[in-house]
C-alpha positions as a Markdown table, in Angstrom:
| # | Residue | x | y | z |
|---|---|---|---|---|
| 1 | Unk | 34.0 | 11.1 | -4.9 |
| 2 | Unk | 30.6 | 11.8 | -5.1 |
| 3 | Unk | 28.8 | 8.8 | -3.3 |
| 4 | Unk | 25.2 | 8.2 | -4.0 |
| 5 | Unk | 22.7 | 5.7 | -3.2 |
| 6 | Unk | 22.6 | 2.7 | -5.9 |
| 7 | Unk | 20.3 | 3.1 | -9.3 |
| 8 | Unk | 16.9 | 2.6 | -8.0 |
| 9 | Unk | 16.9 | 3.3 | -4.3 |
| 10 | Unk | 16.6 | 6.3 | -2.7 |
| 11 | Unk | 16.9 | 8.4 | 0.8 |
| 12 | Unk | 14.4 | 9.7 | 2.6 |
| 13 | Unk | 14.7 | 13.0 | 4.7 |
| 14 | Unk | 13.1 | 14.0 | 7.7 |
| 15 | Unk | 10.3 | 16.1 | 5.8 |
| 16 | Unk | 10.0 | 12.8 | 3.7 |
| 17 | Unk | 9.5 | 10.8 | 6.8 |
| 18 | Unk | 7.3 | 13.0 | 8.6 |
| 19 | Unk | 4.8 | 13.0 | 5.4 |
| 20 | Unk | 5.1 | 9.2 | 5.3 |
| 21 | Unk | 4.6 | 9.0 | 9.0 |
| 22 | Unk | 1.3 | 10.8 | 8.4 |
| 23 | Unk | -0.1 | 8.8 | 6.3 |
| 24 | Unk | 1.0 | 5.4 | 7.8 |
| 25 | Unk | -0.4 | 7.0 | 11.3 |
| 26 | Unk | -3.8 | 7.7 | 9.7 |
| 27 | Unk | -4.3 | 4.2 | 7.9 |
| 28 | Unk | -3.1 | 2.3 | 10.7 |
| 29 | Unk | -5.8 | 4.2 | 12.7 |
| 30 | Unk | -8.4 | 2.6 | 10.2 |
| 31 | Unk | -6.9 | -0.8 | 10.4 |
| 32 | Unk | -6.7 | -0.9 | 14.2 |
| 33 | Unk | -10.5 | -0.2 | 14.2 |
| 34 | Unk | -11.3 | -2.4 | 11.8 |
| 35 | Unk | -9.7 | -5.3 | 14.3 |
| 36 | Unk | -6.5 | -5.8 | 12.1 |
| 37 | Unk | -3.3 | -6.5 | 13.8 |
| 38 | Unk | 0.3 | -5.8 | 12.4 |
| 39 | Unk | 2.8 | -8.2 | 10.8 |
| 40 | Unk | 6.2 | -7.8 | 10.0 |
| 41 | Unk | 7.6 | -10.3 | 7.8 |
| 42 | Unk | 11.4 | -10.9 | 6.5 |
| 43 | Unk | 12.7 | -8.6 | 3.9 |
| 44 | Unk | 14.4 | -11.8 | 2.3 |
| 45 | Unk | 13.0 | -15.1 | 1.4 |
| 46 | Unk | 13.8 | -17.8 | -0.5 |
| 47 | Unk | 12.9 | -17.4 | -4.0 |
| 48 | Unk | 10.9 | -20.2 | -4.3 |
| 49 | Unk | 8.7 | -19.0 | -1.8 |
| 50 | Unk | 8.8 | -15.4 | -3.4 |
| 51 | Unk | 7.5 | -17.0 | -6.8 |
| 52 | Unk | 4.2 | -18.5 | -5.1 |
| 53 | Unk | 4.2 | -21.5 | -7.5 |
| 54 | Unk | 5.3 | -19.5 | -10.7 |
| 55 | Unk | 2.7 | -16.5 | -10.0 |
| 56 | Unk | 5.7 | -14.0 | -9.5 |
| 57 | Unk | 8.2 | -14.0 | -12.4 |
| 58 | Unk | 11.7 | -14.7 | -11.5 |
| 59 | Unk | 13.1 | -11.2 | -13.6 |
| 60 | Unk | 10.6 | -9.2 | -11.4 |
| 61 | Unk | 12.5 | -10.1 | -8.1 |
| 62 | Unk | 15.9 | -8.6 | -7.3 |
| 63 | Unk | 18.1 | -12.1 | -6.2 |
| 64 | Unk | 20.5 | -12.3 | -3.9 |
| 65 | Unk | 22.3 | -15.6 | -2.6 |
| 66 | Unk | 23.9 | -16.8 | 0.9 |
| 67 | Unk | 26.8 | -18.6 | 2.1 |
| 68 | Unk | 25.1 | -21.6 | 1.2 |
| 69 | Unk | 24.4 | -20.8 | -2.5 |
| 70 | Unk | 20.8 | -20.6 | -1.5 |
| 71 | Unk | 18.5 | -18.7 | -4.0 |
| 72 | Unk | 17.5 | -15.4 | -2.0 |
| 73 | Unk | 15.5 | -12.3 | -3.1 |
| 74 | Unk | 14.4 | -9.0 | -1.9 |
| 75 | Unk | 10.4 | -9.5 | -1.3 |
| 76 | Unk | 8.4 | -7.2 | -4.8 |
| 77 | Unk | 5.2 | -7.8 | -2.5 |
| 78 | Unk | 4.1 | -8.8 | 1.0 |
| 79 | Unk | 1.0 | -11.2 | 0.0 |
| 80 | Unk | 3.1 | -14.1 | -0.3 |
| 81 | Unk | 5.0 | -13.5 | 2.4 |
| 82 | Unk | 2.5 | -13.0 | 4.5 |
| 83 | Unk | 0.9 | -16.5 | 3.0 |
| 84 | Unk | 4.1 | -18.2 | 4.1 |
| 85 | Unk | 4.2 | -17.0 | 7.6 |
| 86 | Unk | 0.5 | -17.6 | 8.4 |
| 87 | Unk | 0.3 | -21.2 | 7.6 |
| 88 | Unk | 4.4 | -22.1 | 8.6 |
| 89 | Unk | 4.5 | -19.5 | 12.1 |
| 90 | Unk | 0.9 | -19.3 | 12.7 |
| 91 | Unk | -0.6 | -23.0 | 12.9 |
| 92 | Unk | -3.0 | -23.6 | 14.9 |
| 93 | Unk | -4.4 | -20.0 | 15.3 |
| 94 | Unk | -8.1 | -19.7 | 14.6 |
| 95 | Unk | -9.5 | -18.4 | 11.6 |
| 96 | Unk | -10.2 | -15.3 | 10.1 |
| 97 | Unk | -7.1 | -13.5 | 10.6 |
| 98 | Unk | -6.9 | -9.9 | 10.2 |
| 99 | Unk | -3.1 | -8.8 | 9.5 |
| 100 | Unk | -1.9 | -5.5 | 8.3 |
| 101 | Unk | 1.6 | -4.2 | 7.3 |
| 102 | Unk | 3.9 | -1.0 | 6.8 |
| 103 | Unk | 6.9 | -1.9 | 4.9 |
| 104 | Unk | 9.1 | -1.6 | 1.6 |
| 105 | Unk | 9.2 | -4.2 | -0.9 |
| 106 | Unk | 11.9 | -4.1 | -3.9 |
| 107 | Unk | 11.0 | -4.7 | -7.8 |
| 108 | Unk | 13.4 | -5.1 | -10.4 |
| 109 | Unk | 12.5 | -3.1 | -14.0 |
| 110 | Unk | 13.8 | -4.2 | -17.3 |
| 111 | Unk | 14.2 | -0.2 | -17.8 |
| 112 | Unk | 17.8 | 0.9 | -16.8 |
| 113 | Unk | 16.8 | 4.5 | -16.7 |
| 114 | Unk | 19.5 | 5.7 | -14.0 |
| 115 | Unk | 16.4 | 7.2 | -11.7 |
| 116 | Unk | 14.4 | 4.1 | -12.5 |
| 117 | Unk | 12.9 | 3.2 | -8.5 |
| 118 | Unk | 13.2 | 0.0 | -7.4 |
| 119 | Unk | 12.5 | 0.3 | -3.7 |
| 120 | Unk | 8.6 | 1.3 | -2.5 |
| 121 | Unk | 6.8 | 1.5 | 0.3 |
| 122 | Unk | 3.6 | 0.0 | 0.6 |
| 123 | Unk | 0.5 | -0.4 | 3.5 |
| 124 | Unk | -2.1 | -3.4 | 3.5 |
| 125 | Unk | -4.0 | -6.0 | 5.1 |
| 126 | Unk | -4.5 | -9.3 | 4.3 |
| 127 | Unk | -7.7 | -10.9 | 5.3 |
| 128 | Unk | -7.2 | -14.9 | 6.0 |
| 129 | Unk | -9.5 | -17.5 | 6.7 |
| 130 | Unk | -12.7 | -15.7 | 5.2 |
| 131 | Unk | -14.6 | -16.4 | 2.2 |
| 132 | Unk | -17.3 | -14.9 | 0.2 |
| 133 | Unk | -19.2 | -11.9 | -0.8 |
| 134 | Unk | -18.8 | -10.6 | 2.9 |
| 135 | Unk | -15.2 | -10.9 | 3.4 |
| 136 | Unk | -14.6 | -9.2 | -0.4 |
| 137 | Unk | -17.3 | -6.5 | 0.9 |
| 138 | Unk | -15.2 | -6.4 | 4.0 |
| 139 | Unk | -11.8 | -5.5 | 2.3 |
| 140 | Unk | -13.2 | -3.3 | -0.4 |
| 141 | Unk | -15.1 | -0.9 | 2.0 |
| 142 | Unk | -11.9 | -0.5 | 4.2 |
| 143 | Unk | -10.5 | 0.5 | 1.2 |
| 144 | Unk | -13.2 | 3.5 | 1.1 |
| 145 | Unk | -12.3 | 4.5 | 4.8 |
| 146 | Unk | -9.0 | 4.3 | 4.5 |
| 147 | Unk | -9.1 | 6.7 | 1.5 |
| 148 | Unk | -12.0 | 9.2 | 3.9 |
| 149 | Unk | -9.2 | 9.1 | 6.6 |
| 150 | Unk | -6.8 | 10.6 | 4.4 |
| 151 | Unk | -9.0 | 13.0 | 3.0 |
| 152 | Unk | -9.2 | 11.4 | -0.4 |
| 153 | Unk | -12.5 | 12.2 | -2.4 |
| 154 | Unk | -12.0 | 11.8 | -5.7 |
| 155 | Unk | -11.1 | 7.7 | -6.7 |
| 156 | Unk | -12.8 | 5.1 | -8.4 |
| 157 | Unk | -12.6 | 1.5 | -7.7 |
| 158 | Unk | -11.8 | -0.6 | -11.1 |
| 159 | Unk | -13.4 | -3.9 | -10.0 |
| 160 | Unk | -12.7 | -7.2 | -11.9 |
| 161 | Unk | -13.0 | -11.0 | -11.7 |
| 162 | Unk | -9.9 | -13.2 | -12.3 |
| 163 | Unk | -12.2 | -16.6 | -12.6 |
| 164 | Unk | -14.2 | -15.1 | -15.0 |
| 165 | Unk | -11.0 | -13.8 | -17.3 |
| 166 | Unk | -9.2 | -16.7 | -17.1 |
| 167 | Unk | -13.1 | -18.9 | -17.9 |
| 168 | Unk | -13.2 | -16.7 | -21.0 |
| 169 | Unk | -9.8 | -16.4 | -22.2 |
| 170 | Unk | -9.6 | -20.8 | -22.5 |
| 171 | Unk | -11.9 | -20.2 | -25.5 |
| 172 | Unk | -8.8 | -19.1 | -27.5 |
| 173 | Unk | -5.9 | -21.7 | -28.9 |
| 174 | Unk | -3.3 | -22.3 | -25.9 |
| 175 | Unk | -0.1 | -20.7 | -27.8 |
| 176 | Unk | -2.6 | -17.4 | -28.3 |
| 177 | Unk | -4.0 | -17.1 | -24.6 |
| 178 | Unk | -0.8 | -14.9 | -23.5 |
| 179 | Unk | -0.7 | -12.5 | -26.5 |
| 180 | Unk | -4.7 | -12.2 | -26.0 |
| 181 | Unk | -4.5 | -11.5 | -22.6 |
| 182 | Unk | -1.9 | -9.5 | -22.8 |
| 183 | Unk | -3.8 | -7.3 | -25.5 |
| 184 | Unk | -6.7 | -7.1 | -23.4 |
| 185 | Unk | -4.5 | -6.3 | -20.2 |
| 186 | Unk | -3.4 | -3.3 | -22.2 |
| 187 | Unk | -6.5 | -2.4 | -24.2 |
| 188 | Unk | -4.8 | -3.1 | -27.2 |
| 189 | Unk | -7.2 | -3.2 | -30.1 |
| 190 | Unk | -4.5 | -3.5 | -32.8 |
| 191 | Unk | -2.9 | -6.7 | -31.7 |
| 192 | Unk | -6.7 | -8.2 | -31.2 |
| 193 | Unk | -6.9 | -7.6 | -35.1 |
| 194 | Unk | -3.2 | -8.9 | -36.0 |
| 195 | Unk | -3.4 | -12.1 | -34.1 |
| 196 | Unk | -4.7 | -15.4 | -36.4 |
| 197 | Unk | -8.3 | -15.7 | -34.6 |
| 198 | Unk | -11.3 | -16.9 | -36.1 |
| 199 | Unk | -14.1 | -14.5 | -36.6 |
| 200 | Unk | -15.7 | -15.6 | -33.8 |
| 201 | Unk | -12.2 | -15.7 | -31.1 |
| 202 | Unk | -11.7 | -12.1 | -32.7 |
| 203 | Unk | -15.1 | -10.9 | -32.0 |
| 204 | Unk | -15.3 | -12.9 | -28.6 |
| 205 | Unk | -11.7 | -10.6 | -27.6 |
| 206 | Unk | -13.5 | -7.7 | -28.7 |
| 207 | Unk | -16.3 | -7.8 | -26.4 |
| 208 | Unk | -13.6 | -9.1 | -23.7 |
| 209 | Unk | -12.3 | -5.6 | -24.2 |
| 210 | Unk | -15.1 | -3.9 | -23.8 |
| 211 | Unk | -16.3 | -5.8 | -20.9 |
| 212 | Unk | -15.7 | -2.1 | -19.1 |
| 213 | Unk | -18.0 | 0.1 | -17.3 |
| 214 | Unk | -21.1 | 0.8 | -15.4 |
| 215 | Unk | -21.2 | -2.9 | -13.4 |
| 216 | Unk | -25.0 | -3.2 | -14.8 |
| 217 | Unk | -24.0 | -2.9 | -18.7 |
| 218 | Unk | -20.8 | -4.9 | -18.2 |
| 219 | Unk | -22.7 | -8.0 | -16.4 |
| 220 | Unk | -25.6 | -8.0 | -19.0 |
| 221 | Unk | -23.0 | -8.3 | -21.8 |
| 222 | Unk | -20.7 | -10.8 | -20.1 |
| 223 | Unk | -24.1 | -12.8 | -19.5 |
| 224 | Unk | -24.7 | -13.2 | -23.4 |
| 225 | Unk | -21.4 | -14.8 | -24.1 |
| 226 | Unk | -22.9 | -18.2 | -23.2 |
| 227 | Unk | -21.7 | -19.1 | -20.0 |
| 228 | Unk | -21.6 | -22.3 | -18.3 |
| 229 | Unk | -23.8 | -22.8 | -15.2 |
| 230 | Unk | -20.8 | -22.7 | -12.5 |
| 231 | Unk | -19.3 | -19.1 | -14.0 |
| 232 | Unk | -23.0 | -17.9 | -14.4 |
| 233 | Unk | -22.8 | -18.5 | -10.9 |
| 234 | Unk | -19.5 | -16.4 | -10.6 |
| 235 | Unk | -21.0 | -13.6 | -12.4 |
| 236 | Unk | -24.5 | -13.9 | -9.9 |
| 237 | Unk | -22.0 | -13.2 | -7.0 |
| 238 | Unk | -20.3 | -10.8 | -8.5 |
| 239 | Unk | -23.2 | -9.0 | -9.4 |
| 240 | Unk | -24.6 | -9.2 | -5.3 |
| 241 | Unk | -20.9 | -8.1 | -4.4 |
| 242 | Unk | -21.7 | -4.9 | -6.4 |
| 243 | Unk | -24.9 | -4.2 | -5.2 |
| 244 | Unk | -24.0 | -4.7 | -1.2 |
| 245 | Unk | -21.0 | -2.4 | -1.7 |
| 246 | Unk | -22.9 | 0.3 | -3.5 |
| 247 | Unk | -25.3 | 0.4 | -0.7 |
| 248 | Unk | -22.9 | 0.0 | 2.2 |
| 249 | Unk | -20.7 | 2.6 | 0.9 |
| 250 | Unk | -23.9 | 4.8 | 0.6 |
| 251 | Unk | -24.7 | 4.5 | 3.5 |
| 252 | Unk | -21.4 | 4.9 | 5.4 |
| 253 | Unk | -19.9 | 8.2 | 3.3 |
| 254 | Unk | -23.2 | 9.6 | 2.9 |
| 255 | Unk | -22.8 | 12.2 | 6.0 |
| 256 | Unk | -18.9 | 12.4 | 5.1 |
| 257 | Unk | -18.1 | 12.1 | 0.7 |
| 258 | Unk | -19.4 | 11.0 | -1.9 |
| 259 | Unk | -20.0 | 7.6 | -2.8 |
| 260 | Unk | -17.6 | 5.4 | -4.3 |
| 261 | Unk | -17.6 | 5.1 | -8.2 |
| 262 | Unk | -17.4 | 1.2 | -9.4 |
| 263 | Unk | -16.2 | 0.7 | -12.5 |
| 264 | Unk | -17.0 | -2.9 | -13.7 |
| 265 | Unk | -13.7 | -4.1 | -16.1 |
| 266 | Unk | -13.6 | -8.0 | -16.5 |
| 267 | Unk | -10.6 | -7.5 | -18.8 |
| 268 | Unk | -8.7 | -6.7 | -15.1 |
| 269 | Unk | -5.5 | -8.6 | -14.9 |
| 270 | Unk | -2.9 | -7.8 | -12.1 |
| 271 | Unk | 0.9 | -7.6 | -12.0 |
| 272 | Unk | 1.3 | -10.8 | -9.8 |
| 273 | Unk | -1.0 | -14.1 | -11.0 |
| 274 | Unk | -2.1 | -15.6 | -7.8 |
| 275 | Unk | -5.6 | -14.7 | -7.8 |
| 276 | Unk | -8.9 | -16.5 | -8.3 |
| 277 | Unk | -11.3 | -14.4 | -7.5 |
| 278 | Unk | -12.0 | -10.6 | -7.5 |
| 279 | Unk | -9.6 | -8.3 | -8.3 |
| 280 | Unk | -9.7 | -4.6 | -8.2 |
| 281 | Unk | -7.3 | -1.2 | -8.7 |
| 282 | Unk | -8.2 | 1.9 | -6.8 |
| 283 | Unk | -7.6 | 5.0 | -9.2 |
| 284 | Unk | -7.2 | 8.6 | -7.9 |
| 285 | Unk | -9.1 | 11.0 | -10.3 |
| 286 | Unk | -7.3 | 14.1 | -8.6 |
| 287 | Unk | -6.4 | 17.5 | -10.7 |
| 288 | Unk | -7.7 | 15.3 | -14.0 |
| 289 | Unk | -4.8 | 12.8 | -13.7 |
| 290 | Unk | -5.5 | 9.3 | -13.5 |
| 291 | Unk | -3.1 | 7.6 | -11.4 |
| 292 | Unk | -3.3 | 3.9 | -9.5 |
| 293 | Unk | -2.6 | 4.2 | -5.8 |
| 294 | Unk | -3.8 | 0.6 | -5.0 |
| 295 | Unk | -4.6 | -2.7 | -5.8 |
| 296 | Unk | -5.9 | -5.6 | -4.7 |
| 297 | Unk | -7.7 | -9.6 | -4.7 |
| 298 | Unk | -9.1 | -12.9 | -3.5 |
| 299 | Unk | -6.3 | -15.6 | -3.7 |
| 300 | Unk | -8.0 | -18.8 | -2.1 |
| 301 | Unk | -5.1 | -21.5 | -3.5 |
| 302 | Unk | -2.0 | -19.4 | -2.4 |
| 303 | Unk | -1.8 | -20.3 | 1.2 |
| 304 | Unk | -2.0 | -24.1 | 0.2 |
| 305 | Unk | 1.3 | -23.9 | -1.6 |
| 306 | Unk | 3.3 | -23.0 | 1.4 |
| 307 | Unk | 0.8 | -25.3 | 3.9 |
| 308 | Unk | 2.8 | -28.3 | 5.3 |
| 309 | Unk | -0.6 | -30.6 | 4.2 |
| 310 | Unk | -1.4 | -28.5 | 1.1 |
| 311 | Unk | -4.8 | -27.3 | 3.0 |
| 312 | Unk | -5.9 | -24.3 | 1.1 |
| 313 | Unk | -7.3 | -21.5 | 3.2 |
| 314 | Unk | -8.9 | -18.3 | 1.4 |
| 315 | Unk | -7.8 | -15.3 | 1.7 |
| 316 | Unk | -8.0 | -11.7 | -0.1 |
| 317 | Unk | -6.0 | -8.1 | 0.8 |
| 318 | Unk | -4.8 | -5.1 | -0.6 |
| 319 | Unk | -1.9 | -2.7 | -0.8 |
| 320 | Unk | -1.8 | 1.3 | -1.0 |
| 321 | Unk | 1.0 | 2.5 | -2.5 |
| 322 | Unk | 3.0 | 5.4 | -0.4 |
| 323 | Unk | 4.5 | 7.2 | -2.4 |
| 324 | Unk | 1.9 | 7.8 | -4.9 |
| 325 | Unk | -0.3 | 9.0 | -2.0 |
| 326 | Unk | 2.5 | 11.1 | -0.6 |
| 327 | Unk | 2.4 | 13.0 | -4.1 |
| 328 | Unk | -1.3 | 13.5 | -4.1 |
| 329 | Unk | -1.5 | 14.4 | -0.7 |
| 330 | Unk | 1.4 | 16.9 | -1.1 |
| 331 | Unk | -0.5 | 18.8 | -3.9 |
| 332 | Unk | -3.4 | 19.3 | -2.3 |
| 333 | Unk | -1.2 | 20.3 | 0.7 |
| 334 | Unk | -2.4 | 18.0 | 3.2 |
| 335 | Unk | 1.0 | 16.6 | 4.4 |
| 336 | Unk | 3.1 | 18.5 | 7.1 |
| 337 | Unk | 5.5 | 21.2 | 5.2 |
| 338 | Unk | 8.0 | 21.2 | 7.8 |
| 339 | Unk | 9.3 | 18.4 | 10.6 |
| 340 | Unk | 7.9 | 19.3 | 14.1 |
| 341 | Unk | 9.9 | 21.8 | 16.4 |
| 342 | Unk | 11.4 | 21.1 | 19.3 |
| 343 | Unk | 9.1 | 22.6 | 22.3 |
| 344 | Unk | 12.2 | 23.8 | 24.3 |
| 345 | Unk | 16.2 | 24.6 | 23.8 |
| 346 | Unk | 18.1 | 23.6 | 27.0 |
| 347 | Unk | 21.3 | 25.4 | 27.7 |
| 348 | Unk | 23.7 | 25.3 | 30.6 |
| 349 | Unk | 25.4 | 28.4 | 30.9 |
| 350 | Unk | 28.8 | 26.5 | 32.2 |
| 351 | Unk | 30.5 | 23.6 | 32.3 |
| 352 | Unk | 29.6 | 22.9 | 36.0 |
| 353 | Unk | 26.2 | 23.2 | 34.9 |
| 354 | Unk | 25.4 | 20.5 | 32.8 |
| 355 | Unk | 24.1 | 18.1 | 35.3 |
| 356 | Unk | 21.6 | 20.3 | 36.3 |
| 357 | Unk | 21.0 | 20.8 | 32.6 |
| 358 | Unk | 20.6 | 16.8 | 31.9 |
| 359 | Unk | 18.3 | 16.9 | 35.1 |
| 360 | Unk | 15.9 | 19.1 | 34.2 |
| 361 | Unk | 15.8 | 18.0 | 30.3 |
| 362 | Unk | 14.9 | 14.4 | 31.7 |
| 363 | Unk | 12.0 | 16.7 | 33.6 |
| 364 | Unk | 10.5 | 17.9 | 30.7 |
| 365 | Unk | 10.6 | 15.2 | 28.7 |
| 366 | Unk | 9.2 | 12.6 | 31.6 |
| 367 | Unk | 5.9 | 14.5 | 30.7 |
| 368 | Unk | 2.9 | 12.6 | 29.8 |
| 369 | Unk | 2.7 | 14.5 | 26.1 |
| 370 | Unk | 5.3 | 14.2 | 23.9 |
| 371 | Unk | 7.5 | 17.2 | 24.6 |
| 372 | Unk | 10.7 | 17.9 | 22.0 |
| 373 | Unk | 13.6 | 19.1 | 24.1 |
| 374 | Unk | 17.1 | 19.6 | 22.8 |
| 375 | Unk | 20.3 | 20.3 | 24.4 |
| 376 | Unk | 22.5 | 23.0 | 23.3 |
| 377 | Unk | 26.2 | 21.5 | 22.9 |
| 378 | Unk | 28.0 | 24.3 | 23.6 |
| 379 | Unk | 30.5 | 26.8 | 21.9 |
| 380 | Unk | 28.2 | 29.6 | 21.0 |
| 381 | Unk | 27.3 | 33.2 | 22.4 |
| 382 | Unk | 23.4 | 33.7 | 24.0 |
| 383 | Unk | 22.6 | 35.9 | 20.6 |
| 384 | Unk | 24.1 | 32.6 | 18.2 |
| 385 | Unk | 21.6 | 30.2 | 20.6 |
| 386 | Unk | 18.6 | 32.5 | 20.1 |
| 387 | Unk | 19.2 | 33.0 | 16.6 |
| 388 | Unk | 19.3 | 28.9 | 16.4 |
| 389 | Unk | 16.2 | 28.7 | 18.3 |
| 390 | Unk | 14.2 | 31.0 | 15.7 |
| 391 | Unk | 15.2 | 29.3 | 12.6 |
| 392 | Unk | 14.2 | 25.8 | 14.3 |
| 393 | Unk | 11.0 | 27.6 | 16.0 |
| 394 | Unk | 11.7 | 26.7 | 19.2 |
| 395 | Unk | 9.5 | 28.8 | 21.3 |
| 396 | Unk | 11.4 | 28.5 | 24.7 |
| 397 | Unk | 15.0 | 28.6 | 26.1 |
| 398 | Unk | 16.0 | 27.8 | 29.2 |
| 399 | Unk | 18.9 | 28.7 | 30.6 |
| 400 | Unk | 20.6 | 26.6 | 33.5 |
| 401 | Unk | 23.1 | 27.5 | 36.2 |
| 402 | Unk | 25.4 | 25.3 | 38.1 |
| 403 | Unk | 23.3 | 25.1 | 41.6 |
| 404 | Unk | 20.5 | 24.2 | 39.4 |
| 405 | Unk | 18.5 | 27.8 | 39.1 |
| 406 | Unk | 16.9 | 28.0 | 35.8 |
| 407 | Unk | 15.7 | 30.9 | 33.9 |
| 408 | Unk | 12.7 | 30.4 | 31.1 |
| 409 | Unk | 12.9 | 33.0 | 27.9 |
| 410 | Unk | 10.2 | 32.8 | 25.7 |
| 411 | Unk | 10.7 | 33.7 | 22.4 |
| 412 | Unk | 8.5 | 35.5 | 19.7 |
| 413 | Unk | 8.4 | 33.0 | 16.6 |
| 414 | Unk | 7.1 | 34.5 | 13.2 |
| 415 | Unk | 6.0 | 32.4 | 10.4 |
């Protein structure tokens, strides 16, 4: 019998891990520079936590039960878990709190193809306790800084506003809102034409489908829909954010890379329905193929679901999809192509030289810089040891005798 990982899971081999670490390390450096601190939450959560008041569908969660018959699940994303942790385990902290994570998530899919992945790796941030355009701009500029650190220049930002989208949908009959919402999210014009809508509502739905493109043009179109004063104020705030973002990105990237292209899409709807303000997708344009490599948004009501007193605390964050980033960077040959080679191979020449060999290896490993040291485990001739070292790109062999005398042999490594 050949043992394989379960359907939807996969193993990461040493080179996969080295490439994943390359990405995570650069993102972590950016997070630290912006004042974010790492948080690690439980992989297992109670289902009521994971469902975030109905914003996340039960069908999206891989479910488990413990000995007490509690309904548990593997987290499909991190925001709900971090929101729960912040209000239950970090009570009394001052805000804003800047948190980041590198973690795996599990998302159930209804597709039954054998190779359909259900475990994913993500890195992201949550800015808790910060409301308004300044916090929104920080998150979006942080996204730009992350992608700059990875060397990605061909990407754009699709920016939406959940409150505007929901308000525009309220004009439709309640029993049709879900279908209209789905059609707009999928850019499905056929469904819009076939739904039993009045001419006025059908025209409204068509306009919503077209609320995508240059920010100035989109904002002009949405203002023509006869918005009430509160919603017009949201549109005005979105306009101010776009202007702030364009100016800030232009100044911070002018000596590094091209500015970020912003596409405003007021039909943009996210997978998880807890967003209350701006929402966005990060899309890579590498090799002429559009690929979503991240998403995020504002969720000002989510923390109140878990707060013991129901207090609302604003929040905004984003996630980057590490597998997608890895594929893009791999095709651009920006990732390590091999695992790091050891610097030394220590060879005790006789059994009574083992103690001296371990001592020599320890001395090398105690360097202030990372020195990779392997110990030869015996049973090979000298020529076999040298061949092993060359295959592994180990440039230095230390031959150790029982009296601790050492012979250093440098090998020529061909690449």
